[in-house]
C-alpha positions as CSV (number, residue, x, y, z in Angstrom):
1,X,62.4,-19.4,-3.3
2,X,60.1,-20.3,-6.2
3,X,57.1,-19.2,-4.3
4,X,58.7,-15.9,-3.4
5,X,59.7,-15.3,-7.1
6,X,56.1,-16.2,-8.1
7,X,54.6,-13.8,-5.6
8,X,56.8,-10.9,-6.8
9,X,55.8,-11.7,-10.4
10,X,52.1,-11.5,-9.5
11,X,52.6,-8.2,-7.9
12,X,54.5,-6.9,-10.9
13,X,51.8,-8.1,-13.2
14,X,49.0,-6.5,-11.1
15,X,50.9,-3.2,-11.1
16,X,51.2,-3.3,-14.9
17,X,47.4,-4.0,-15.1
18,X,46.7,-1.0,-12.8
19,X,49.0,1.3,-14.9
20,X,47.2,0.2,-18.0
21,X,43.8,1.0,-16.6
22,X,45.1,4.3,-15.4
23,X,45.7,5.2,-19.0
24,X,42.2,4.1,-20.0
25,X,39.8,5.9,-17.6
26,X,36.8,4.6,-19.6
27,X,37.7,1.0,-18.9
28,X,39.0,-2.0,-20.8
29,X,37.7,-5.5,-21.4
30,X,39.7,-8.5,-20.1
31,X,40.9,-9.2,-23.6
32,X,42.0,-5.6,-24.2
33,X,43.9,-5.7,-20.9
34,X,45.6,-9.0,-21.8
35,X,46.7,-7.5,-25.1
36,X,48.0,-4.3,-23.5
37,X,50.1,-6.1,-20.8
38,X,51.1,-9.1,-22.9
39,X,49.6,-11.8,-20.7
40,X,47.1,-14.7,-21.3
41,X,43.5,-13.7,-20.8
42,X,43.1,-16.4,-18.1
43,X,46.0,-14.9,-16.1
44,X,44.6,-11.4,-16.4
45,X,41.2,-12.7,-15.3
46,X,42.6,-14.2,-12.1
47,X,44.6,-11.1,-11.2
48,X,41.7,-8.8,-12.0
49,X,39.3,-10.9,-9.9
50,X,41.7,-10.5,-6.9
51,X,42.1,-6.8,-7.5
52,X,38.3,-6.4,-7.7
53,X,37.9,-8.2,-4.3
54,X,40.2,-5.5,-2.8
55,X,38.3,-2.7,-4.6
56,X,41.4,-1.7,-6.6
57,X,39.4,-2.3,-9.8
58,X,35.7,-2.2,-10.6
59,X,33.4,-3.1,-13.4
60,X,32.3,-0.2,-15.6
61,X,29.0,-1.9,-16.4
62,X,27.3,-5.2,-16.8
63,X,29.1,-5.6,-20.1
64,X,32.3,-6.4,-18.1
65,X,34.6,-3.5,-18.8
66,X,37.1,-2.9,-16.0
67,X,38.4,0.4,-14.7
68,X,40.3,1.6,-11.6
69,X,38.3,1.2,-8.4
70,X,37.6,3.3,-5.3
71,X,40.5,2.0,-3.2
72,X,42.9,3.5,-5.7
73,X,41.2,6.9,-5.2
74,X,41.6,6.5,-1.4
75,X,45.3,5.8,-1.8
76,X,45.7,8.7,-4.3
77,X,43.9,11.0,-1.8
78,X,46.5,10.1,0.9
79,X,49.3,10.9,-1.5
80,X,47.6,14.1,-2.6
81,X,47.2,15.1,1.0
82,X,51.0,14.8,1.7
83,X,51.8,16.5,-1.6
84,X,49.3,19.3,-0.9
85,X,50.9,20.1,2.5
86,X,54.4,20.2,1.0
87,X,53.5,22.4,-2.0
88,X,51.1,24.7,-0.1
89,X,53.8,27.3,1.0
90,X,54.8,27.8,-2.6
91,X,51.1,28.3,-3.6
92,X,50.7,30.9,-0.8
93,X,53.8,32.7,-2.0
94,X,52.6,32.7,-5.6
95,X,49.1,34.0,-4.6
96,X,50.6,36.9,-2.7
97,X,53.0,37.7,-5.5
98,X,50.3,38.0,-8.2
99,X,47.5,38.9,-5.8
100,X,45.2,36.2,-7.3
101,X,43.7,32.9,-6.4
102,X,45.9,29.9,-7.0
103,X,44.7,26.3,-7.5
104,X,46.4,22.9,-7.2
105,X,44.8,20.0,-9.1
106,X,45.5,16.5,-10.3
107,X,44.4,14.1,-13.0
108,X,41.6,11.9,-11.8
109,X,39.5,9.5,-13.9
110,X,39.9,11.6,-17.1
111,X,39.2,14.9,-15.4
112,X,41.1,17.6,-13.5
113,X,40.4,17.3,-9.8
114,X,40.9,20.4,-7.5
115,X,42.8,19.4,-4.3
116,X,43.8,22.7,-2.8
117,X,43.2,26.4,-3.3
118,X,44.6,29.7,-2.0
119,X,41.9,32.4,-2.3
120,X,43.0,36.0,-3.0
121,X,41.2,38.8,-1.2
122,X,39.2,40.1,-4.2
123,X,35.5,40.9,-4.3
124,X,35.5,39.6,-7.8
125,X,37.3,36.3,-8.1
126,X,37.3,32.8,-9.7
127,X,37.1,30.0,-7.1
128,X,36.3,26.3,-7.3
129,X,35.9,24.1,-4.2
130,X,38.5,21.4,-3.6
131,X,36.9,18.2,-4.8
132,X,35.4,19.8,-7.9
133,X,36.2,18.1,-11.2
134,X,36.5,20.0,-14.5
135,X,37.2,18.8,-18.1
136,X,40.7,18.6,-19.3
137,X,40.4,20.2,-22.8
138,X,39.2,23.6,-21.9
139,X,40.9,24.5,-18.6
140,X,44.4,25.8,-18.0
141,X,45.2,23.1,-15.5
142,X,43.7,20.4,-17.6
143,X,45.7,21.5,-20.7
144,X,48.9,21.7,-18.6
145,X,48.3,18.1,-17.5
146,X,47.6,17.0,-21.1
147,X,50.7,18.8,-22.4
148,X,52.9,16.9,-20.0
149,X,51.6,13.4,-21.0
150,X,52.7,11.2,-23.9
151,X,50.6,11.7,-27.0
152,X,49.2,8.2,-26.8
153,X,47.8,8.9,-23.3
154,X,46.4,12.3,-24.5
155,X,44.5,10.6,-27.3
156,X,43.1,8.0,-24.9
157,X,41.9,10.7,-22.5
158,X,40.3,12.9,-25.2
159,X,37.1,11.9,-26.9
160,X,36.8,12.4,-30.6
161,X,34.3,15.2,-30.2
162,X,35.3,17.7,-27.4
163,X,32.4,19.2,-25.5
164,X,31.7,22.9,-26.2
165,X,31.2,25.0,-23.1
166,X,31.5,28.5,-24.5
167,X,32.0,30.2,-27.9
168,X,35.8,29.9,-27.4
169,X,36.0,26.3,-26.4
170,X,38.3,24.3,-28.7
171,X,36.2,21.3,-29.9
172,X,38.6,20.1,-32.6
173,X,41.1,17.5,-31.3
174,X,43.8,18.3,-33.9
175,X,43.5,22.0,-33.0
176,X,43.9,21.3,-29.3
177,X,46.9,19.0,-30.0
178,X,48.6,21.8,-31.9
179,X,48.0,24.1,-28.9
180,X,49.4,21.5,-26.5
181,X,52.5,21.2,-28.6
182,X,53.1,25.0,-28.4
183,X,52.4,24.8,-24.6
184,X,55.2,22.2,-24.2
185,X,57.7,24.7,-25.5
186,X,56.3,27.7,-23.6
187,X,56.0,25.8,-20.3
188,X,52.5,27.2,-19.5
189,X,49.0,26.8,-20.8
190,X,46.1,29.3,-21.1
191,X,42.3,29.0,-21.0
192,X,40.6,32.1,-22.4
193,X,36.9,31.9,-21.3
194,X,36.9,28.3,-22.7
195,X,35.1,26.7,-19.8
196,X,33.3,29.5,-18.2
197,X,32.4,32.9,-19.6
198,X,34.3,35.7,-18.0
199,X,37.0,33.5,-16.5
200,X,40.6,33.0,-17.8
201,X,43.5,31.1,-16.4
202,X,47.2,30.2,-16.8
203,X,48.5,26.8,-15.8
204,X,51.6,24.6,-15.5
205,X,52.6,21.3,-14.1
206,X,55.0,20.2,-11.3
207,X,56.4,16.8,-10.4
208,X,57.2,15.4,-7.0
209,X,60.0,13.0,-6.0
210,X,57.9,10.1,-7.2
211,X,57.3,11.7,-10.6
212,X,53.6,12.2,-9.8
213,X,52.3,15.3,-11.6
214,X,50.1,18.1,-10.3
215,X,48.9,21.3,-12.0
216,X,49.1,24.8,-10.6
217,X,46.8,27.3,-12.1
218,X,45.9,31.0,-11.6
219,X,42.2,31.6,-12.5
220,X,40.9,35.1,-12.6
221,X,38.3,37.3,-14.2
222,X,39.0,38.4,-17.8
223,X,39.2,42.0,-16.7
224,X,42.4,41.2,-14.8
225,X,43.7,38.7,-17.2
226,X,44.2,40.4,-20.5
227,X,47.3,42.4,-20.6
228,X,48.7,40.6,-17.6
229,X,49.3,37.1,-19.2
230,X,53.1,37.3,-19.4
231,X,53.4,38.6,-15.8
232,X,51.2,35.7,-14.6
233,X,53.1,33.2,-16.7
234,X,56.5,34.4,-15.5
235,X,55.4,34.2,-11.8
236,X,54.0,30.7,-12.4
237,X,57.1,29.4,-14.1
238,X,59.3,30.7,-11.3
239,X,57.1,29.0,-8.7
240,X,57.2,25.7,-10.6
241,X,61.0,26.0,-10.8
242,X,61.2,26.6,-7.0
243,X,59.0,23.5,-6.3
244,X,61.2,21.4,-8.5
245,X,64.3,22.6,-6.7
246,X,62.6,21.8,-3.4
247,X,62.0,18.2,-4.7
248,X,65.5,18.2,-6.2
249,X,64.1,17.5,-9.7
250,X,65.9,18.8,-12.8
251,X,63.6,20.3,-15.3
């Protein structure tokens, strides 16, 4: 019985370490991990060594920092695949309703990762290949993910100086945090040519039964965005509500 209890405890501790590293995509030292999870450094070192052997964690550099490893990405990809298939009919319906491209993306290692896309039949359109990764602070799907996270996680994910991609990119963290606060109340986020000139988008998040979050966004050229923001936002909110009803999640 003692061995069984001990084994369960080790699994629980390993899970806590993995969750902690999830919130720190740039990596943590063993001492930092130990402080975060409330365990002795020697205990953390043993667990991290085992996780590293299984590729669940990896060293950031020779300095010894630890981050999530490639095996986690493989497991996440399997979850994303199942989620993608379940959500896809709703994305198709939304794309037909607004006659625009619709993207599905997830948070991955401090960036927003595209995992699915429904392409609208327009000669002029905004598309990103599934597998592409974009920054969080200047994309509608990235902002939607940030707006859904606790403020401590947002601060961990955002660098002090935000990279400027266009003239309208928000580079001040406090300014972005204010926009995210407003987005939480509105239920959607916007990107107005902040990542790529000529491209705007509206985004929102959905949760599955396991409380994993994904972002749905509608990217489109500026010529079809301005003046249609509310129409796009309304359609997106409705789709998110339908997905939550499908997953039997109260929002």
